[in-house]
N, C-alpha and C positions, 0 to 999 in steps of 0.2 A: 503494497499500500503506499510506504513513505516513497518506496524507488520509483513507484508510479507519478506519485507526485512531482518529485523531482524531476522526472524526463519531460513532465508538460510545462514547467517554470522554464525547462531549457528549450522546450518547442519555444514558448512566449518568447524569453530571450530572443531567440535565432528569429523569428519573424519581426519582430519590432527596433531591433536595434542592428547595430552593424558589427558587436562588441565581439573580440575572439574567444571564442568558447572551448577551444580545445578538445581535449578529450573528453567533456562532460556527459553524461547519458542522454538522449534523444529517445522518443518514442519509436517501438519498432513495428508499428500499424499504423493506418492514417487515422482511425478514430481516437487514436493519443494526442493527434493534433487539434482535433475539434475540441477534445476534453480539455485542453490548456488554456482555454478562454478564460477561464477564471483567473488565473495567473496576468492577464492583461494588465490591472489594475496595478498591481505590484511593480511590474515593469515601467509601467507609465510615473507610477509613484518614484521608483528609483531614478530614472532620469530627467525627473523634475527636480529631486534633490540634488543631483551632481549638478545639473546647471545653477540651482539656487547656489549649492556650495562655492562653484567659481564666482559668482556675482560678488557673494561673503567676501571670499580669498580677496579679490582685487579691489577689493574698495579697503578692505583691510592695510593692504599692501599700499594706498594711498591715491588710487586712481577714484574720479569722481564717478557717483553711481551711473549716469548716464554715459559715460564712456565704457564702464565695463560691462554693461548689458549687452551691447552690440557682443562683444568676447564670450561672454555665457550664452548668449543664444547660439552663435559659431559653435561653439563647443557641442552643446545640443544635437544640433542639427548633424555634426558631426556621429555624435553618439547612435542615432537615431536612422542615419543614412536618408533624412529628409522624409522619408516615408509617407507621412501623413501631410505634409507639404504638397507632393505630388498629387496626392489623392486629393488635394483641396481646389488644386490649381485646375484638374482634369473634371472634376465635378462643376465646378463654375461656368468653366468653358461649355461641358455639355449641357447643362441646364440651362444656360444663359444663352446658346449658339443654335440648337439643333429644335426643328419644327416638330418632331415628333420624338416618338422613345427609340426606333431604330438611326434616326439620325443622331440622336444625342448619345447612345452608346458607341456610336463611330467617332464620333468627334472625342468622347471618353478613352478612347484605346488611341486618339492621335499623338505621338510625342511631342508635336510641336506646341507652344504655349500663347492662347489668345490673349484677348486685351481682359476678361472677365477674370482668367486664369491669375494673370498680373496682378491686377487690383486686387485681388482675394488674399494673393499672399504679401502684397504691401499692408494689408489692413492687418492680418493675421501677424508678420513681422512687427508693426506698429504695435498691436496691442501688447504683445509680450513683450517687447522691449519696454515699453513705459512703464508698465505693470510691474518689470522686475527692477526698474530704475526708481521707482517711488515704493519699493516694498520694505516696510523696517526688519520684515524678517522673511528674505527671500527663500533661505531652505523651506521652511515652512509653505510659503505661498507656492511654490512650483512645484513641492511634492504632492502637495494636496491637489492642484490644480493638474497635474499628470494624472494622476490616478482616477479624478471626477471623471475627465475627458475620458480614457480608456473602459470606464464604467458606462459612458455613455454611446459609446460604438458598442455595443453589446444591445441595446436595443432596437435598433432597424435588422442588427442579425438575428434577433431573436423574432422579431414579428413580422420580418419581411420573408417572401421566397428571395434565391437569387435572382437577378433579371437576365443573366446570361448563363447559357449552360456549362462555360468553360470559364477562366481566369481563377485568381486566387481566392477571392470569398465563395465560388463554388468549387473550389476545391478543397476549401474544408468541411464540406457536409454540413449537417445539422448538429451544430453544439447540443451536447443534452442539455436539457431543460436545469437538472442541477447545477450542472457547470455556468451555463446563464446565470442564473440567480445566483450561485457562490459569488461569480466574477462583480456583479452588480454590488451585492451587499459587501464586499469588501471594499470597494472604492467608495462607496458611502461612507463606510466606518472610519478608512481613512481621511475622506474630505471632511467628516465630522470631527475627528481629532485635528485639527489641523488649521479648519478656515471657518468663517461663519454660516450659519444656513442659507445665505441668500444665494453664496455661490454654488451650494450645492442642488438647489432650487432652480440656479441657471443652469447646470448643465443638464438636468435632466430634463427641462424644457428645450434646452438643443437636441436631446437624444431622441423624445419625442415628436420635436417638428422637423427632424430632419427625417426620421421615418416615413411622417405623414407627406414630405415634398417628394421623396426618394419615390415613394410607392405612387403617388400623382404624374411624376414626369417620366420616369423607365419601368414602373411597374415593380421594383425590386431594390435588391441592394446588389452591392457592386463593390470591391475592395477600394476602389476610391471614394465610394458614399462612406464606408466606414470610415474609411481615413478621413475625411472630411468632417463627420461630424465629431470624430476626437480632436481635431485641431478646434472646430469653434467651439464645442463646449469648453477645452481648456482654455482658450481667451475669454468665454464667458464669466468661466470660473474665477480668472486674473481680474477680471475686470471687477467683481463685486468681492474680493477674498482679502482685501487689505484692512481687515479687522482681526487677522489671524491670531491667534494665542502665541505666546514665544519659546516653542519648542528647542528652537535653532538658535544661533551664536547672533548677536544684533551686527549690524554693517558696523564694521571698525571697531569692533569691541577686541 
């Protein structure tokens, strides 16, 4: 049982990060990757905590918060492989530019970025950068927002069918309900420990809203939709998460 959970955690790390995992164990059958969704908020929280720690360390070293934030975000993007940023750009281009579901899905698969995608990325980067620069507790803020973002992405994954028969999201299969509920609950627990209730409600609202929008636009979810949901929910949590308690070191401390 413990080894299975460890394999699932490694599967989540392998999907959501670009960290070298070496000889860590991975699931030996496809359903293990579907069950790994429970660990997504843990990975999101760890990535956020890493980003917040970089911000704190740079500020402690004397860098102004506004100049430290872009470097901290850059480290986060390197660690995550900009996976969700790619999903946000593709989703914005597809939903904004396609006339019907088939055309929207085709645009989302196009590697070129359009105006909707570029603007969405600019807004997401600005929101996280400004939120991080103004955070009194950057570790708590980013860890809580990261966990809530990955919990929010489980809503469209659980509520919608895949919009296409191939692709990353379809390849996961249908995650077990218990794993989905465990992931959502874990994300909410982490979020509640680090951020005010408004941030939790905002992330859940994004998850529900993106589920409705994806059903209306393309009839289901894709990996891009899941990534976009995670990133928008993370930005929403950051925007409303400045009342976080002080579990981490203060900037400049």
